[in-house]
N, C-alpha and C positions, 0 to 999 in steps of 0.2 A: 410222872409229872413233877415238873419242878414247883416248888412251893412259892418261888419268886420268878415267874417267867421273864424272859428277856423281852423288852419292849423296843420298838423301832418303827420305821416308817414304812416297812414292808408287812402287809397282813399275813399272819400265819406262816411265818418263815420257818423253813426246814433247813438244817444244816447237817451235812453229812461230813463228819470228821474222819479222815483217812490218813494213816501214817504207814509208809513203805520203807522198807530196807532194800537197797540196791543189790543187785545180784550178777554182776559183770555179764551183761548181754542176755540174761534169762529173765523170766517172770520174777518180779520183785516179791519179797516177802511181806505180806500185809500184815502189820502188827496191830492196826486198828482200823475198823471200818465195817461194822455191821451192816448186812444188806447189800454189800457190793463185792464184786470180783474184779481184780485188776490184772491184765495181762499185757505183756510187752508185744508190740506189733511190727517193730522195726527199730532201727537206731534212735534212741532217745524218744521213741513214740510209745504211748500206753494207752490202753482202752480201760475205761470203767464201765462195768455192766451192773446195772441195778436190778435187785430181785423184784421190786415193784417200781411202778411209774412214781418218780418222785415229784410230778406236777410241772409248774412253770419255771424255767430256768431264770435265775436271777444273776449269778455271778460266782466268783471264787476269789480265795485268797491262798497264798502258799508260803512256805518257809522251808529252808534247807539246813541240816545239820551234818556234821562230818567229824571223824576222828581227827582230820586236819582241816580245821575250817577254812584256811587259806586256798585249798583245792576247790572250794565252791565259789570263789569270787566271780562275780559277773553272771552267775547262774540265773535262769528264769525259766518260767513255765508260760505256755501258750495253750489256752483251751480252744477247742474247736465248738461249733454249736451243737447243743444237746439234740440228739435224735429220739424224738418221742416214741415212735413206733417200735424201734429196736431197744429202747431204754439204754443207750450207750452215749458216753462222753468220751471224746478223744483228746489227749493233750500230748504236747512235745515239750521236751526238756532241752534248752539250749544252753551252751557254755559262753565264756566270755568272748569268744571268736565267732558268735553267732552261727555255730554249727550244732546240729542235733547231738545230744551226748547222753548216754545211758547214766542211770543212777547206778554207781558201782558200789562193791563192798565197802562197808564202813561209812556210807553215805545215806542220809535219810531225807525224805521229803514229807511234808506235812501239808494236806489240802484240805480246806474247808470249802466244799461245794454247797452252794445256796440255791434253793428253790421256794417258791410260794405256792401254798396250797390253794389260794384263791387267786382270780386275776389281779394283774398288776394295775 
């Protein structure tokens, strides 16, 4: 428990911090992210599976890093709707040409997935 909890306008906000290292068309290496498993489901498509139900979906934020930062110009992430019963959240990485693109070796993605323990 943090001695000084983060305060905001969403009651009982839960944030899952995930950091992935790309793997050239294979499952990424999860460097950070207790309580979740991340698998590649297709070109640029990934699935986060939660060990426990994280409650109500609020939103996400993301960031990219790379050995050659210019290689990530224009990259973005689009998350699908969280599926309660299966405890999964799918997301797709897109490059500057608006094409789905894998996270390759020497590229990282950091995701913060946000949920609320109580009703919004």
